[in-house]
C-alpha positions as CSV (number, residue, x, y, z in Angstrom):
1,X,35.4,-8.0,-15.5
2,X,31.8,-7.1,-14.8
3,X,29.3,-9.8,-13.9
4,X,27.4,-9.4,-17.3
5,X,30.7,-9.8,-19.2
6,X,31.5,-12.9,-17.2
7,X,28.1,-14.4,-17.8
8,X,28.4,-13.8,-21.6
9,X,31.8,-15.5,-21.6
10,X,30.4,-18.4,-19.7
11,X,27.4,-18.7,-22.0
12,X,29.8,-18.9,-25.0
13,X,31.3,-22.1,-23.6
14,X,28.0,-23.8,-22.5
15,X,27.4,-26.7,-24.9
16,X,24.2,-27.6,-26.7
17,X,24.8,-31.2,-25.7
18,X,27.2,-33.1,-23.5
19,X,29.6,-31.5,-21.0
20,X,32.3,-29.0,-21.8
21,X,35.4,-28.8,-19.6
22,X,36.5,-25.2,-19.5
23,X,39.7,-23.8,-18.1
24,X,40.2,-20.4,-16.5
25,X,43.5,-18.7,-17.3
26,X,44.4,-16.7,-14.2
27,X,46.5,-14.3,-16.3
28,X,44.1,-14.0,-19.2
29,X,42.6,-10.7,-20.2
30,X,38.9,-10.1,-19.3
31,X,36.8,-11.6,-22.0
32,X,39.5,-14.1,-22.9
33,X,40.2,-15.8,-19.6
34,X,38.2,-19.0,-20.4
35,X,39.3,-21.7,-22.9
36,X,37.8,-24.9,-24.0
37,X,39.5,-28.1,-23.0
38,X,37.0,-30.4,-24.7
39,X,33.4,-31.6,-25.0
40,X,32.5,-35.0,-23.5
41,X,29.4,-37.2,-23.6
42,X,29.3,-37.9,-19.9
43,X,30.0,-36.0,-16.8
44,X,32.4,-38.8,-15.6
45,X,34.5,-38.4,-18.8
46,X,34.6,-34.6,-18.2
47,X,35.7,-35.2,-14.6
48,X,38.4,-37.6,-15.7
49,X,39.8,-34.9,-18.2
50,X,40.0,-32.5,-15.3
51,X,41.7,-35.0,-13.0
52,X,44.3,-35.6,-15.6
53,X,45.1,-31.9,-16.1
54,X,44.7,-30.4,-12.6
55,X,47.7,-31.7,-10.7
56,X,50.3,-29.8,-12.7
57,X,48.2,-26.9,-13.7
58,X,47.8,-23.5,-12.1
59,X,44.5,-23.0,-14.0
60,X,41.1,-24.0,-12.6
61,X,38.8,-26.2,-14.5
62,X,35.0,-26.4,-14.5
63,X,32.4,-28.6,-16.1
64,X,29.6,-26.8,-18.0
65,X,26.6,-29.1,-18.7
66,X,24.4,-28.7,-21.7
67,X,21.7,-26.1,-21.6
């Protein structure tokens, strides 16, 4: 995946408000590797959502703050 394509995909998951938790599917096709876990009001809620998923998952999770 090119840098520009990755930035467009990231922008698609950046919320207007709050914090999105986004997962990266290591086996996903370029352009479809990211998926939304959920939108949360606080960064702490978003981090808790990651902590609950991460131990048994092979995917990586990131918090995208509002623009």
